[in-house]
mmCIF file of the C-alpha atoms, coordinates in Angstrom:
data_MODEL
# 
_entry.id   MODEL 
# 
loop_
_atom_site.group_PDB 
_atom_site.id 
_atom_site.type_symbol 
_atom_site.label_atom_id 
_atom_site.label_alt_id 
_atom_site.label_comp_id 
_atom_site.label_asym_id 
_atom_site.label_entity_id 
_atom_site.label_seq_id 
_atom_site.pdbx_PDB_ins_code 
_atom_site.Cartn_x 
_atom_site.Cartn_y 
_atom_site.Cartn_z 
_atom_site.occupancy 
_atom_site.B_iso_or_equiv 
_atom_site.pdbx_formal_charge 
_atom_site.auth_seq_id 
_atom_site.auth_comp_id 
_atom_site.auth_asym_id 
_atom_site.auth_atom_id 
_atom_site.pdbx_PDB_model_num 
ATOM 1   C CA . UNK A 1 1   ? 19.855  -6.637  11.557  1.00 0.00 ? 1   UNK A CA 1 
ATOM 2   C CA . UNK A 1 2   ? 18.603  -3.158  11.630  1.00 0.00 ? 2   UNK A CA 1 
ATOM 3   C CA . UNK A 1 3   ? 14.964  -3.191  12.588  1.00 0.00 ? 3   UNK A CA 1 
ATOM 4   C CA . UNK A 1 4   ? 12.685  -0.084  12.790  1.00 0.00 ? 4   UNK A CA 1 
ATOM 5   C CA . UNK A 1 5   ? 9.097   -0.089  14.434  1.00 0.00 ? 5   UNK A CA 1 
ATOM 6   C CA . UNK A 1 6   ? 7.119   2.736   13.227  1.00 0.00 ? 6   UNK A CA 1 
ATOM 7   C CA . UNK A 1 7   ? 3.502   3.760   13.650  1.00 0.00 ? 7   UNK A CA 1 
ATOM 8   C CA . UNK A 1 8   ? 1.587   6.107   11.203  1.00 0.00 ? 8   UNK A CA 1 
ATOM 9   C CA . UNK A 1 9   ? -1.909  7.476   11.336  1.00 0.00 ? 9   UNK A CA 1 
ATOM 10  C CA . UNK A 1 10  ? -3.496  9.020   8.225   1.00 0.00 ? 10  UNK A CA 1 
ATOM 11  C CA . UNK A 1 11  ? -6.612  11.047  7.645   1.00 0.00 ? 11  UNK A CA 1 
ATOM 12  C CA . UNK A 1 12  ? -8.303  9.170   4.616   1.00 0.00 ? 12  UNK A CA 1 
ATOM 13  C CA . UNK A 1 13  ? -10.131 11.771  2.512   1.00 0.00 ? 13  UNK A CA 1 
ATOM 14  C CA . UNK A 1 14  ? -12.265 9.853   0.208   1.00 0.00 ? 14  UNK A CA 1 
ATOM 15  C CA . UNK A 1 15  ? -14.171 8.021   2.624   1.00 0.00 ? 15  UNK A CA 1 
ATOM 16  C CA . UNK A 1 16  ? -13.970 10.538  5.397   1.00 0.00 ? 16  UNK A CA 1 
ATOM 17  C CA . UNK A 1 17  ? -11.919 8.054   7.692   1.00 0.00 ? 17  UNK A CA 1 
ATOM 18  C CA . UNK A 1 18  ? -8.715  7.344   9.412   1.00 0.00 ? 18  UNK A CA 1 
ATOM 19  C CA . UNK A 1 19  ? -6.202  4.679   9.248   1.00 0.00 ? 19  UNK A CA 1 
ATOM 20  C CA . UNK A 1 20  ? -3.281  3.367   11.396  1.00 0.00 ? 20  UNK A CA 1 
ATOM 21  C CA . UNK A 1 21  ? -0.411  0.947   10.454  1.00 0.00 ? 21  UNK A CA 1 
ATOM 22  C CA . UNK A 1 22  ? 2.019   -0.465  12.881  1.00 0.00 ? 22  UNK A CA 1 
ATOM 23  C CA . UNK A 1 23  ? 5.031   -1.239  10.763  1.00 0.00 ? 23  UNK A CA 1 
ATOM 24  C CA . UNK A 1 24  ? 8.148   -3.227  11.258  1.00 0.00 ? 24  UNK A CA 1 
ATOM 25  C CA . UNK A 1 25  ? 10.962  -2.439  8.581   1.00 0.00 ? 25  UNK A CA 1 
ATOM 26  C CA . UNK A 1 26  ? 14.062  -4.615  8.413   1.00 0.00 ? 26  UNK A CA 1 
ATOM 27  C CA . UNK A 1 27  ? 16.786  -4.606  5.520   1.00 0.00 ? 27  UNK A CA 1 
ATOM 28  C CA . UNK A 1 28  ? 14.768  -5.808  2.638   1.00 0.00 ? 28  UNK A CA 1 
ATOM 29  C CA . UNK A 1 29  ? 11.422  -6.660  4.442   1.00 0.00 ? 29  UNK A CA 1 
ATOM 30  C CA . UNK A 1 30  ? 8.305   -5.246  5.903   1.00 0.00 ? 30  UNK A CA 1 
ATOM 31  C CA . UNK A 1 31  ? 5.665   -6.512  8.238   1.00 0.00 ? 31  UNK A CA 1 
ATOM 32  C CA . UNK A 1 32  ? 2.640   -4.506  9.107   1.00 0.00 ? 32  UNK A CA 1 
ATOM 33  C CA . UNK A 1 33  ? -0.882  -4.614  10.747  1.00 0.00 ? 33  UNK A CA 1 
ATOM 34  C CA . UNK A 1 34  ? -3.391  -1.843  10.224  1.00 0.00 ? 34  UNK A CA 1 
ATOM 35  C CA . UNK A 1 35  ? -6.940  -0.695  11.071  1.00 0.00 ? 35  UNK A CA 1 
ATOM 36  C CA . UNK A 1 36  ? -9.083  1.835   9.441   1.00 0.00 ? 36  UNK A CA 1 
ATOM 37  C CA . UNK A 1 37  ? -12.614 3.080   9.636   1.00 0.00 ? 37  UNK A CA 1 
ATOM 38  C CA . UNK A 1 38  ? -14.382 4.801   6.786   1.00 0.00 ? 38  UNK A CA 1 
ATOM 39  C CA . UNK A 1 39  ? -17.999 6.381   6.244   1.00 0.00 ? 39  UNK A CA 1 
ATOM 40  C CA . UNK A 1 40  ? -18.388 6.193   2.501   1.00 0.00 ? 40  UNK A CA 1 
ATOM 41  C CA . UNK A 1 41  ? -20.076 4.574   0.811   1.00 0.00 ? 41  UNK A CA 1 
ATOM 42  C CA . UNK A 1 42  ? -21.334 2.991   4.325   1.00 0.00 ? 42  UNK A CA 1 
ATOM 43  C CA . UNK A 1 43  ? -19.699 2.955   7.587   1.00 0.00 ? 43  UNK A CA 1 
ATOM 44  C CA . UNK A 1 44  ? -17.102 -0.003  7.677   1.00 0.00 ? 44  UNK A CA 1 
ATOM 45  C CA . UNK A 1 45  ? -13.881 -1.209  9.574   1.00 0.00 ? 45  UNK A CA 1 
ATOM 46  C CA . UNK A 1 46  ? -10.857 -2.580  7.918   1.00 0.00 ? 46  UNK A CA 1 
ATOM 47  C CA . UNK A 1 47  ? -8.404  -4.782  9.526   1.00 0.00 ? 47  UNK A CA 1 
ATOM 48  C CA . UNK A 1 48  ? -5.270  -6.209  7.906   1.00 0.00 ? 48  UNK A CA 1 
ATOM 49  C CA . UNK A 1 49  ? -1.901  -7.947  8.122   1.00 0.00 ? 49  UNK A CA 1 
ATOM 50  C CA . UNK A 1 50  ? 0.590   -7.599  5.534   1.00 0.00 ? 50  UNK A CA 1 
ATOM 51  C CA . UNK A 1 51  ? 3.902   -9.495  5.144   1.00 0.00 ? 51  UNK A CA 1 
ATOM 52  C CA . UNK A 1 52  ? 6.833   -9.167  2.512   1.00 0.00 ? 52  UNK A CA 1 
ATOM 53  C CA . UNK A 1 53  ? 9.383   -11.578 1.585   1.00 0.00 ? 53  UNK A CA 1 
ATOM 54  C CA . UNK A 1 54  ? 12.921  -10.555 0.565   1.00 0.00 ? 54  UNK A CA 1 
ATOM 55  C CA . UNK A 1 55  ? 13.320  -7.168  -1.229  1.00 0.00 ? 55  UNK A CA 1 
ATOM 56  C CA . UNK A 1 56  ? 9.997   -5.964  0.090   1.00 0.00 ? 56  UNK A CA 1 
ATOM 57  C CA . UNK A 1 57  ? 7.873   -8.297  -2.375  1.00 0.00 ? 57  UNK A CA 1 
ATOM 58  C CA . UNK A 1 58  ? 4.395   -8.984  -0.997  1.00 0.00 ? 58  UNK A CA 1 
ATOM 59  C CA . UNK A 1 59  ? 4.112   -12.358 0.303   1.00 0.00 ? 59  UNK A CA 1 
ATOM 60  C CA . UNK A 1 60  ? 0.560   -12.050 2.110   1.00 0.00 ? 60  UNK A CA 1 
ATOM 61  C CA . UNK A 1 61  ? -2.148  -9.908  2.704   1.00 0.00 ? 61  UNK A CA 1 
ATOM 62  C CA . UNK A 1 62  ? -4.924  -10.815 4.921   1.00 0.00 ? 62  UNK A CA 1 
ATOM 63  C CA . UNK A 1 63  ? -7.827  -8.522  5.081   1.00 0.00 ? 63  UNK A CA 1 
ATOM 64  C CA . UNK A 1 64  ? -11.260 -8.259  6.833   1.00 0.00 ? 64  UNK A CA 1 
ATOM 65  C CA . UNK A 1 65  ? -13.907 -5.740  6.377   1.00 0.00 ? 65  UNK A CA 1 
ATOM 66  C CA . UNK A 1 66  ? -17.035 -5.476  8.720   1.00 0.00 ? 66  UNK A CA 1 
ATOM 67  C CA . UNK A 1 67  ? -20.174 -3.375  7.622   1.00 0.00 ? 67  UNK A CA 1 
ATOM 68  C CA . UNK A 1 68  ? -23.463 -3.228  9.454   1.00 0.00 ? 68  UNK A CA 1 
ATOM 69  C CA . UNK A 1 69  ? -24.761 -6.318  7.444   1.00 0.00 ? 69  UNK A CA 1 
ATOM 70  C CA . UNK A 1 70  ? -21.721 -8.510  6.685   1.00 0.00 ? 70  UNK A CA 1 
ATOM 71  C CA . UNK A 1 71  ? -18.081 -9.272  7.388   1.00 0.00 ? 71  UNK A CA 1 
ATOM 72  C CA . UNK A 1 72  ? -15.726 -10.185 4.553   1.00 0.00 ? 72  UNK A CA 1 
ATOM 73  C CA . UNK A 1 73  ? -12.459 -11.679 4.340   1.00 0.00 ? 73  UNK A CA 1 
ATOM 74  C CA . UNK A 1 74  ? -9.672  -11.885 1.744   1.00 0.00 ? 74  UNK A CA 1 
ATOM 75  C CA . UNK A 1 75  ? -6.480  -13.959 1.975   1.00 0.00 ? 75  UNK A CA 1 
ATOM 76  C CA . UNK A 1 76  ? -4.111  -12.830 -0.778  1.00 0.00 ? 76  UNK A CA 1 
ATOM 77  C CA . UNK A 1 77  ? -1.101  -14.678 -1.221  1.00 0.00 ? 77  UNK A CA 1 
ATOM 78  C CA . UNK A 1 78  ? 2.024   -14.431 -3.500  1.00 0.00 ? 78  UNK A CA 1 
ATOM 79  C CA . UNK A 1 79  ? 4.800   -17.123 -3.777  1.00 0.00 ? 79  UNK A CA 1 
ATOM 80  C CA . UNK A 1 80  ? 7.182   -18.510 -6.743  1.00 0.00 ? 80  UNK A CA 1 
ATOM 81  C CA . UNK A 1 81  ? 5.730   -15.863 -8.734  1.00 0.00 ? 81  UNK A CA 1 
ATOM 82  C CA . UNK A 1 82  ? 1.993   -16.926 -8.362  1.00 0.00 ? 82  UNK A CA 1 
ATOM 83  C CA . UNK A 1 83  ? -0.761  -15.332 -6.778  1.00 0.00 ? 83  UNK A CA 1 
ATOM 84  C CA . UNK A 1 84  ? -3.827  -16.673 -5.006  1.00 0.00 ? 84  UNK A CA 1 
ATOM 85  C CA . UNK A 1 85  ? -6.912  -15.158 -3.484  1.00 0.00 ? 85  UNK A CA 1 
ATOM 86  C CA . UNK A 1 86  ? -8.712  -17.254 -0.973  1.00 0.00 ? 86  UNK A CA 1 
ATOM 87  C CA . UNK A 1 87  ? -6.828  -20.311 -2.331  1.00 0.00 ? 87  UNK A CA 1 
ATOM 88  C CA . UNK A 1 88  ? -7.837  -19.639 -5.926  1.00 0.00 ? 88  UNK A CA 1 
ATOM 89  C CA . UNK A 1 89  ? -4.855  -19.192 -8.406  1.00 0.00 ? 89  UNK A CA 1 
ATOM 90  C CA . UNK A 1 90  ? -5.226  -15.643 -10.108 1.00 0.00 ? 90  UNK A CA 1 
ATOM 91  C CA . UNK A 1 91  ? -3.110  -15.838 -13.371 1.00 0.00 ? 91  UNK A CA 1 
ATOM 92  C CA . UNK A 1 92  ? -4.148  -12.216 -14.129 1.00 0.00 ? 92  UNK A CA 1 
ATOM 93  C CA . UNK A 1 93  ? -1.927  -11.149 -11.090 1.00 0.00 ? 93  UNK A CA 1 
ATOM 94  C CA . UNK A 1 94  ? 1.141   -13.234 -12.099 1.00 0.00 ? 94  UNK A CA 1 
ATOM 95  C CA . UNK A 1 95  ? 4.049   -11.015 -12.678 1.00 0.00 ? 95  UNK A CA 1 
ATOM 96  C CA . UNK A 1 96  ? 2.960   -8.460  -10.045 1.00 0.00 ? 96  UNK A CA 1 
ATOM 97  C CA . UNK A 1 97  ? 5.329   -8.093  -6.861  1.00 0.00 ? 97  UNK A CA 1 
ATOM 98  C CA . UNK A 1 98  ? 3.229   -6.246  -4.704  1.00 0.00 ? 98  UNK A CA 1 
ATOM 99  C CA . UNK A 1 99  ? -0.376  -5.655  -3.390  1.00 0.00 ? 99  UNK A CA 1 
ATOM 100 C CA . UNK A 1 100 ? -2.176  -2.260  -3.406  1.00 0.00 ? 100 UNK A CA 1 
ATOM 101 C CA . UNK A 1 101 ? -5.034  -2.056  -0.756  1.00 0.00 ? 101 UNK A CA 1 
ATOM 102 C CA . UNK A 1 102 ? -7.398  0.386   -1.695  1.00 0.00 ? 102 UNK A CA 1 
ATOM 103 C CA . UNK A 1 103 ? -7.461  3.712   0.631   1.00 0.00 ? 103 UNK A CA 1 
ATOM 104 C CA . UNK A 1 104 ? -4.285  2.311   2.481   1.00 0.00 ? 104 UNK A CA 1 
ATOM 105 C CA . UNK A 1 105 ? -1.050  4.586   2.076   1.00 0.00 ? 105 UNK A CA 1 
ATOM 106 C CA . UNK A 1 106 ? 1.126   1.984   3.479   1.00 0.00 ? 106 UNK A CA 1 
ATOM 107 C CA . UNK A 1 107 ? 0.798   -0.296  0.402   1.00 0.00 ? 107 UNK A CA 1 
ATOM 108 C CA . UNK A 1 108 ? 2.662   2.428   -1.664  1.00 0.00 ? 108 UNK A CA 1 
ATOM 109 C CA . UNK A 1 109 ? 5.697   1.894   0.430   1.00 0.00 ? 109 UNK A CA 1 
ATOM 110 C CA . UNK A 1 110 ? 7.020   -1.604  -1.079  1.00 0.00 ? 110 UNK A CA 1 
ATOM 111 C CA . UNK A 1 111 ? 8.016   -0.437  -4.540  1.00 0.00 ? 111 UNK A CA 1 
ATOM 112 C CA . UNK A 1 112 ? 9.223   2.938   -3.193  1.00 0.00 ? 112 UNK A CA 1 
ATOM 113 C CA . UNK A 1 113 ? 11.682  0.896   -0.695  1.00 0.00 ? 113 UNK A CA 1 
ATOM 114 C CA . UNK A 1 114 ? 12.771  -1.868  -3.384  1.00 0.00 ? 114 UNK A CA 1 
ATOM 115 C CA . UNK A 1 115 ? 13.783  0.819   -5.892  1.00 0.00 ? 115 UNK A CA 1 
ATOM 116 C CA . UNK A 1 116 ? 14.974  3.506   -3.646  1.00 0.00 ? 116 UNK A CA 1 
ATOM 117 C CA . UNK A 1 117 ? 12.494  5.820   -5.086  1.00 0.00 ? 117 UNK A CA 1 
ATOM 118 C CA . UNK A 1 118 ? 12.502  8.138   -2.032  1.00 0.00 ? 118 UNK A CA 1 
ATOM 119 C CA . UNK A 1 119 ? 16.386  8.428   -2.262  1.00 0.00 ? 119 UNK A CA 1 
ATOM 120 C CA . UNK A 1 120 ? 16.797  9.135   -5.946  1.00 0.00 ? 120 UNK A CA 1 
ATOM 121 C CA . UNK A 1 121 ? 15.135  12.156  -7.274  1.00 0.00 ? 121 UNK A CA 1 
ATOM 122 C CA . UNK A 1 122 ? 14.796  12.613  -11.130 1.00 0.00 ? 122 UNK A CA 1 
ATOM 123 C CA . UNK A 1 123 ? 15.483  8.994   -11.798 1.00 0.00 ? 123 UNK A CA 1 
ATOM 124 C CA . UNK A 1 124 ? 13.415  7.128   -14.551 1.00 0.00 ? 124 UNK A CA 1 
ATOM 125 C CA . UNK A 1 125 ? 9.829   6.200   -14.191 1.00 0.00 ? 125 UNK A CA 1 
ATOM 126 C CA . UNK A 1 126 ? 9.009   2.679   -12.888 1.00 0.00 ? 126 UNK A CA 1 
ATOM 127 C CA . UNK A 1 127 ? 6.040   0.737   -14.186 1.00 0.00 ? 127 UNK A CA 1 
ATOM 128 C CA . UNK A 1 128 ? 4.382   -1.978  -11.885 1.00 0.00 ? 128 UNK A CA 1 
ATOM 129 C CA . UNK A 1 129 ? 1.743   -4.404  -12.218 1.00 0.00 ? 129 UNK A CA 1 
ATOM 130 C CA . UNK A 1 130 ? 0.023   -4.525  -8.792  1.00 0.00 ? 130 UNK A CA 1 
ATOM 131 C CA . UNK A 1 131 ? -2.688  -6.857  -7.155  1.00 0.00 ? 131 UNK A CA 1 
ATOM 132 C CA . UNK A 1 132 ? -5.229  -4.121  -6.326  1.00 0.00 ? 132 UNK A CA 1 
ATOM 133 C CA . UNK A 1 133 ? -7.730  -4.736  -3.498  1.00 0.00 ? 133 UNK A CA 1 
ATOM 134 C CA . UNK A 1 134 ? -10.828 -2.511  -3.362  1.00 0.00 ? 134 UNK A CA 1 
ATOM 135 C CA . UNK A 1 135 ? -12.242 -1.160  -0.093  1.00 0.00 ? 135 UNK A CA 1 
ATOM 136 C CA . UNK A 1 136 ? -14.702 -2.022  1.140   1.00 0.00 ? 136 UNK A CA 1 
ATOM 137 C CA . UNK A 1 137 ? -15.654 -4.749  -1.447  1.00 0.00 ? 137 UNK A CA 1 
ATOM 138 C CA . UNK A 1 138 ? -12.401 -6.659  -1.406  1.00 0.00 ? 138 UNK A CA 1 
ATOM 139 C CA . UNK A 1 139 ? -12.409 -7.399  -5.172  1.00 0.00 ? 139 UNK A CA 1 
ATOM 140 C CA . UNK A 1 140 ? -9.093  -8.043  -6.560  1.00 0.00 ? 140 UNK A CA 1 
ATOM 141 C CA . UNK A 1 141 ? -8.017  -6.995  -9.834  1.00 0.00 ? 141 UNK A CA 1 
ATOM 142 C CA . UNK A 1 142 ? -4.636  -6.300  -11.719 1.00 0.00 ? 142 UNK A CA 1 
ATOM 143 C CA . UNK A 1 143 ? -3.587  -2.651  -11.746 1.00 0.00 ? 143 UNK A CA 1 
ATOM 144 C CA . UNK A 1 144 ? -0.817  -0.969  -13.936 1.00 0.00 ? 144 UNK A CA 1 
ATOM 145 C CA . UNK A 1 145 ? 0.855   1.843   -12.004 1.00 0.00 ? 145 UNK A CA 1 
ATOM 146 C CA . UNK A 1 146 ? 3.743   4.010   -12.618 1.00 0.00 ? 146 UNK A CA 1 
ATOM 147 C CA . UNK A 1 147 ? 5.952   5.727   -9.854  1.00 0.00 ? 147 UNK A CA 1 
ATOM 148 C CA . UNK A 1 148 ? 8.232   8.611   -11.045 1.00 0.00 ? 148 UNK A CA 1 
ATOM 149 C CA . UNK A 1 149 ? 10.712  10.115  -8.638  1.00 0.00 ? 149 UNK A CA 1 
ATOM 150 C CA . UNK A 1 150 ? 10.500  13.972  -8.860  1.00 0.00 ? 150 UNK A CA 1 
ATOM 151 C CA . UNK A 1 151 ? 12.474  15.721  -6.118  1.00 0.00 ? 151 UNK A CA 1 
ATOM 152 C CA . UNK A 1 152 ? 13.648  15.503  -2.538  1.00 0.00 ? 152 UNK A CA 1 
ATOM 153 C CA . UNK A 1 153 ? 12.531  18.088  0.007   1.00 0.00 ? 153 UNK A CA 1 
ATOM 154 C CA . UNK A 1 154 ? 15.037  17.757  3.039   1.00 0.00 ? 154 UNK A CA 1 
ATOM 155 C CA . UNK A 1 155 ? 14.427  14.073  4.298   1.00 0.00 ? 155 UNK A CA 1 
ATOM 156 C CA . UNK A 1 156 ? 11.226  13.693  2.372   1.00 0.00 ? 156 UNK A CA 1 
ATOM 157 C CA . UNK A 1 157 ? 10.722  12.827  -1.416  1.00 0.00 ? 157 UNK A CA 1 
ATOM 158 C CA . UNK A 1 158 ? 8.163   13.488  -3.857  1.00 0.00 ? 158 UNK A CA 1 
ATOM 159 C CA . UNK A 1 159 ? 7.215   10.648  -6.169  1.00 0.00 ? 159 UNK A CA 1 
ATOM 160 C CA . UNK A 1 160 ? 4.412   10.861  -8.923  1.00 0.00 ? 160 UNK A CA 1 
ATOM 161 C CA . UNK A 1 161 ? 1.913   8.032   -9.029  1.00 0.00 ? 161 UNK A CA 1 
ATOM 162 C CA . UNK A 1 162 ? -0.276  7.315   -12.010 1.00 0.00 ? 162 UNK A CA 1 
ATOM 163 C CA . UNK A 1 163 ? -2.666  4.800   -12.616 1.00 0.00 ? 163 UNK A CA 1 
ATOM 164 C CA . UNK A 1 164 ? -5.733  4.458   -14.883 1.00 0.00 ? 164 UNK A CA 1 
ATOM 165 C CA . UNK A 1 165 ? -5.837  8.219   -15.533 1.00 0.00 ? 165 UNK A CA 1 
ATOM 166 C CA . UNK A 1 166 ? -5.573  9.149   -11.867 1.00 0.00 ? 166 UNK A CA 1 
ATOM 167 C CA . UNK A 1 167 ? -2.291  11.103  -10.805 1.00 0.00 ? 167 UNK A CA 1 
ATOM 168 C CA . UNK A 1 168 ? -1.112  12.323  -7.652  1.00 0.00 ? 168 UNK A CA 1 
ATOM 169 C CA . UNK A 1 169 ? 2.441   13.612  -6.379  1.00 0.00 ? 169 UNK A CA 1 
ATOM 170 C CA . UNK A 1 170 ? 3.025   11.742  -3.147  1.00 0.00 ? 170 UNK A CA 1 
ATOM 171 C CA . UNK A 1 171 ? 5.435   12.815  -0.486  1.00 0.00 ? 171 UNK A CA 1 
ATOM 172 C CA . UNK A 1 172 ? 7.457   10.057  1.405   1.00 0.00 ? 172 UNK A CA 1 
ATOM 173 C CA . UNK A 1 173 ? 9.544   10.354  4.305   1.00 0.00 ? 173 UNK A CA 1 
ATOM 174 C CA . UNK A 1 174 ? 13.003  9.072   4.651   1.00 0.00 ? 174 UNK A CA 1 
ATOM 175 C CA . UNK A 1 175 ? 11.601  5.358   5.822   1.00 0.00 ? 175 UNK A CA 1 
ATOM 176 C CA . UNK A 1 176 ? 9.533   5.183   2.590   1.00 0.00 ? 176 UNK A CA 1 
ATOM 177 C CA . UNK A 1 177 ? 6.327   5.791   4.154   1.00 0.00 ? 177 UNK A CA 1 
ATOM 178 C CA . UNK A 1 178 ? 3.452   8.313   2.889   1.00 0.00 ? 178 UNK A CA 1 
ATOM 179 C CA . UNK A 1 179 ? 3.424   11.618  4.483   1.00 0.00 ? 179 UNK A CA 1 
ATOM 180 C CA . UNK A 1 180 ? 0.958   13.090  2.121   1.00 0.00 ? 180 UNK A CA 1 
ATOM 181 C CA . UNK A 1 181 ? -0.844  11.839  -0.758  1.00 0.00 ? 181 UNK A CA 1 
ATOM 182 C CA . UNK A 1 182 ? -3.176  14.541  -2.290  1.00 0.00 ? 182 UNK A CA 1 
ATOM 183 C CA . UNK A 1 183 ? -6.767  13.640  -2.895  1.00 0.00 ? 183 UNK A CA 1 
ATOM 184 C CA . UNK A 1 184 ? -6.160  10.348  -0.677  1.00 0.00 ? 184 UNK A CA 1 
ATOM 185 C CA . UNK A 1 185 ? -4.479  10.757  2.745   1.00 0.00 ? 185 UNK A CA 1 
ATOM 186 C CA . UNK A 1 186 ? -2.795  13.084  5.060   1.00 0.00 ? 186 UNK A CA 1 
ATOM 187 C CA . UNK A 1 187 ? -0.472  12.052  7.900   1.00 0.00 ? 187 UNK A CA 1 
ATOM 188 C CA . UNK A 1 188 ? -1.362  12.827  11.314  1.00 0.00 ? 188 UNK A CA 1 
ATOM 189 C CA . UNK A 1 189 ? 1.425   11.144  13.155  1.00 0.00 ? 189 UNK A CA 1 
ATOM 190 C CA . UNK A 1 190 ? 5.216   11.018  12.279  1.00 0.00 ? 190 UNK A CA 1 
# 
């Protein structure tokens, strides 16, 4: 089995922070752990662990957020097509395959790898339902997102991301990891 271990660090623009992810990619699977620090709306730390099942489908995201006044945690799980947040079934998320952790460029990777969006420029748009997690609040909601492959630039590819009126042309490397996400993140390490 081909396994790649990668580390990526990004400047996170909206909250004036930084994030690092330690990623292990296998054929059809991904596990990662990450840490981030942000300053807006208040100083906070985020720690997460992400696991996928076959075909890069999210199976678990465990997140903690620490602020001056509190520590919060979220255990988001997905199995047999059903989602739960801290043990409570979330029928509004059923049908989603992936999580999307706010201000975390890594969680854009799963749909890109599953559909080879970083390998096939100018292919049709793909519409997804995601289990979106806000940071630093850790509120979970359903999010409809569209990914449209636009072009390749050497070993990199540009994919347009759209959700709720927001649009950004994200550059991914040949591993499916974000290099540049305008208005959100810029890679510091490759």
